N, C-alpha and C positions, 0 to 999 in steps of 0.2 A: 493015506486017504484022510485020516482024521484031521490032520493039519490042514489039508486043502479045503475040506468041508467048512472047517471053522473060519478060514479066510474068506470064502465065498459068502458065508452068512454075515460076517462083519461088514463086507462091502454092500450087501443088499440092505442091511439095517441103516447104514449111513445115507444111502440114496433115498430111502423112505423118509428119514428125519429131515433131510435137506429139502425134499419136495414139499413136505408139510410146512416148513418154515417159509418157503417161497410163496406158497399159496396163501398163507396167513398175511403176508405183506401186500399182495396184489388184489385179493378178493374185495369188492366194494361192500360197504355196509348195507344191510337190508333197508328197503324203503321204510321211511318213518323214523329211522334211527337218527337222532340229532348229531350233527357233525361236532367233533370236539372243538372247544374254544382254544384260540391261539393264546399263548402265555403273554401277558401284558409286558411291554417293553419296560425295562427298569427306568425309574424316574431319575433325572439328573439330580445330584446332590445340590443343596443350595450353594449358589456362587459358581457352579460348574456349568459346562455346556455353552451354547451360543449366547452371547450377550444380548440384552434387550435392545430393540431398535431405538436409535436415538431420535428424540423429538426434534421438531423444527426449531432452529436456533442453536442447536448443539453442533458445533463444527470441529471435527478432528483435524489435526494437521495432515495435509496430503502426504502420501508415501514418499519418503526421501527428503521431505522438507524439514530443515533443522534451524531455520532463521527465526527463532522465537526464544524468549526467556525460559530457560530450562526448568525453573522451579516456581513459575507463576502461571495463573490462569486469569482470564477476564470473565466475569460473570455478569449476566443481565438479570438484576433482581429489582422489582418495583420499589420505589421510595417508601411505599406504605409499610413495608416489612420492618418490624421493630428491631432495635439494636440487640436486645436479648435473643431474639429469634436468629438473627444473623450470627451472633456468637455461638449459639447452639449448633447451627449448621456447620460453622467452621470447626468447632470442637469434634463433631462426629467424623470429620474427614481429616483431622489433624492438620489444620491450616491456620494461618494468621491473616487477619484482615489488614491490608496495607493502605488502601486508598479507595474512596468512594466519591463519585462525581455525577451530578445530574446534568444532562445536556439538553438545553432548550432546542438546539438545532435538530436533534433526532427524536426528542421526547423520551429518551432512555435514561435510566440510572445504571451506570456501569461500576463494577467493583474490581479492584485488583487485589488478588489474594495470593499468598505464598504457601507452597507445599512444604510442610515441616516433617512429614512422616516418610519421606522417600517416595519412590514410585515415579511414574511418568506423567507428563501433561495429558497425554491421551487417556490414560487410566483415570485420571482425576476428572476429565470431562465426562467419561462414561459414568463415573460415580455420581457426579452432580446431576446426571440425567434422571436419577431417582428422586431428587428433591423437588417436590411439586411447586415450591415457591420460587425456584430458580427457573427463569424463562429461557436462558441460553448460556452457553459457555464456549470459549475458544481460546487458543493460545494468545499470548501477548507478543505479537510479531515484532521483529527487529528490522529497521530500515537503515540503510547506509547513505551518507551524503554522496552525491554523484559527482565527485571531484577526483580527477586523475592525478594531478600534480600541481605543485605551487613552487614558484621561484621568486624571491624578493628582488625587485628591479624597478626602475623608473624609466620608461621610454614612451615614445609616441603610441597612441592608440590607432588601430586600424579598423576597429569595429564600427565607430560612428560613420565613416565613409561607406563601408559595406552596407550598412542599414539605411543610409540616406537620412541620418538624424538632423544634420544642420538644416536641411530643407524642411523636414517634418516639424522641427521646433519653431519654425515661423508660423505654423498653424496651431500647434498645441504642445504643451510641456508637461501635461499631467496635472495641472494645477488643481489642488483640492481633492484629487481622487485618492482614496485610501487603498493602499496595497499592503497586504499582509505577507510577511516573509517567515514561513515556518522553517526554522533552521537551527543552527547553533548560535551561541551568543554573538551579539553585534557590538562593536566598539562605537558607542554613541558619541564619544569625544573626538572621533576622527574629523579633521577639518573639512573633508569632502562631504561629510554627513551632517554638518552643523545645521540645526533646525529642521532636519528632515524627518526625525523620528517623533511621531505623534504620541505613541504609547508603546509600552513593552510588557510582555507577560512571560513569566517563568513557568512553563508547562511541565518541565522535567523535574523529577523529585531530587535530582542532583544537578540542577542547572549549572552549567559551566560559566567560567569567566569569558569575556569577549574572545572570540575565536576567529581564525583566519577565514574559514569558510563562510560563516554567517556575515562577517563584515564585508567580504568580497561580494556576496550576492546582493546585499543591501546597496553597496556602492555601484554595482553594475546597473541597478535600477535608478538610483537617486543621486549619484555623485554630481557635484555642481561647482567645484572650485578648481582644483588642479586638473581634474579629468572630467569627462562628460558621460553621465549616465543616460539611459534611454528615456527617462521621464524625470528630469531634474527638479520638478516642483511638486512631486507627489508627497503625500503624507504616508510615512511608513508605519505599519503596525508590526513590530518585531516580536516574534515568538521564539523563545529559547526552549525548544522541544528535544534537543539532542544533548544528552548529558556527557559525563566524562569519567564513568566508572572504569572503562577499559582504555587501552592504548588507542583503539579506533573509536572515535566518537560515533555514537549511534542513538537512534530514537526508537520508541516503541509505539504500538497501536494506541495505547492509552494516552501517552503524552501528545501524540499527533492529533488525536480527536479532541483532546482538551484545547489545543491551540486553534484548531479549526472552529470549534464552538465559540471560543473567545473572540476570534476574528469576526465571526458572523455577528455576534452581539455588538461589536464595535462599529459595524457598518462597512466592513471591507467590501470593495467592489471586485478586487482581484486577489487571488491567493497564489503565491509562488511556492512551489514544492520541489526544491532541488535535491531530492533524495529518491531512493529506489529500493524495492524489496518485494516480498511475496504478495500474492492476492490475499485479501483480508475481508471477510464478510462485514464486520462492523465498520471498517473504514469505507467500504463500498457504500453502505447505507448512508453514512455521513456525507460523502461526496455527492450522492444523488440528491440529498435534501439541500445541500448548499447550492448546487446548480439550479434546482427548482426555485430557490430564493433569489436567483439572478446573479450569483457570484461566479466570476470567471475563474476557472481552475486551470493552472498551467504547471506542467511537471517535466522534469528531465527524463529523457528516454532511458538513461542508464549507461554505464560504462563497462558492461560485462562482455561485449563483443558480439560478433555476428552469429555465433552458435547459441547464444543465451536464449532461453524462453523469454517472452515479454515480461517486463518488470512493472511494478505498480508503485504509485498511482498512475503513471503515464499511460498504461494500457487500459485504464478504465474509460468507458465510453463517454463519461461526463468531463473528461480531462483533455486538454490540448497538449499533446506530446511533442517535445522539441528535441531534435538531434543537433549535433555540433559539426561545424565545418571550419577549415583553416583559412589563412589569408589568400590562398589560391582557389578557394571554393571546393576543395577536396574534402571528402567525408572523414571525420575523426575516426581513425582505425578501430578504436575500441568501443565505438558507439553501438548500442543495441539496434537491431533492425526489426522491421515488421510493418504490416499494413496499418497499424495504429499511429504511425508517425505522421504528424500533421504538417510541420514546417521545420526548417533549419535556421540556425543563427550562428554567428561566430563563437567558437568554443575551443580554439587552440591558441595558446599564448595570448590570452586576453588580459589587458591591464585592468586591475581593480584595486581598491583600497585594501590595506592590511591593518592589523592591529598596531596600536602605538604610533599612529600618524605615518605609517609606512605604506608602500605600494607593492604589489605582487603580480606576477604573471600566473594565470591559472588556466588549466586545461581540463575539459570535460563537458558533459552535457548540462551540468549544473548551471554554469554561467550562461550558456546558450538560452536555457529556460528563463533565467532571471531577466535577460535582455528582452525577451518576448513579452514577459509580464509588464515591463515598462511600456512597450509599444501598445499593449492592450489598454493601459491607462491613458495613453494619448487619445485613443479612439473614444474612450468613455468621457474624456473632457470635451471632446468634439460633439459627442451626442450621448448624454447620460442614459438615454432610454434604450440603448443597445442591449440585447440579451447575450448570454454566453454563445448561443448558436450564431447570432449575428457576428460576433467577434471572430469566431472560428471561420465563418464564411469569408469575411473581409480579408483576414490574414492569408488564407489559402488562395483566394482569387487574385490577390495582388502580389503574391510571392513571385520571385524571379526563378525561372526554371534553370537549374544548374546541373542536374543529374546527367551523367553519361547515359547514352542509349542503353536501355535494358536494366538500368538500376534506379529507375524513378521511385520505386517504393522505398528505397533506403533514405531518400532525401525528403519524403513527403511531397508537398506541393512545391517545395523549393526554398530559396533563401528569402527570409522576411524582408519586405521593402517598406520601411516605416513611412516614408514620404508618400508612396502610392496608396498605402492603406489609409493614411489620414486624409489625403487629398480627395479620395473617392468617397469618403464618409461625409454625408451631408450634415453640416453644423446645425445643432438644435437652435431654435429661437431663444432669445434671452428669457422670454416668459416660460418656455419649457424647462430651461435650466433652473 
């Protein structure tokens, strides 16, 4: 019995203790008793936790985007900031100042700086967000020339007949219209370009020697001896914006904006951009201001194929995007597609000048864009008061519909018709010119 009694007493004691504990957890505090304060959340250590929101003008590369110089950033810093202050900012972030340029076209002073302490471009843009004298930062994006292939050859051209150039040239040849070609180096000594180049500007820090691409695009516009360009009497403003550091010639945001700014200062009426790359905030700003100034902007749609997202600057709303077709009016298979495509022009096996007084067959949307730039010059000779919107409207309204049913978007308004475009443009009076 003693053992049983002890066991019962132990069980009873446990029940009492447990009930008291439960009652203590659930009984509300008496009225008037202040509620206990919650413990403050621990503060994030400096440099930890969510990063500060980026200010306007600070643009990180989009997720998955890698087409930029991996150890450089472009900074927007006013010209009033002194050199010692710039040096101090660069030192704080372990960077080297490479290049500074003030652009009248955009009213900005842009800087190209190199990252010396490792890290990513995105991290450096976030770091610069804390420097109050820095108004903006972005990657220095890379653009590729929109040329698919080149073959040295000399044969008859088919593009002049497709575009109606012989008839168009009875009305206009682009006389005295300035066309800028932002590209790789141009061989100014080529016989077909004799006297065509009005001025040249080396925008790239490692501007290359004359290149097949730049020479070909210049010739597609202005050739006038062995072959026929679309505007044989224009004045070319050649911009070497694509360097030769790598096997694949490419250009950057900084060099392209430098070239665009120079072309604007020289009085360019048309700018040909036979290159393609990612969307770019600073380039978008420069293009908008160039268009408002009355400069006609024309670009290659790109050669990344039907599944590619839109490439720039062609997809910019201020730019006339050009796709490429072949001798049978079929779309170039590798051309980019999209609703931004305005018109088409010959771009498969097109004869153009090459370096060293040679000729080449070139394929891609590059040469298609160059030919349309020449046609725009014909229209501006005919009527210099035409605006960029006027040029776009004339080109699209007079283009020849060549798209198979259901594929109209891929071809834009159709194949450019130089003769119809020029013929329907009312000539300005001699006084107006």
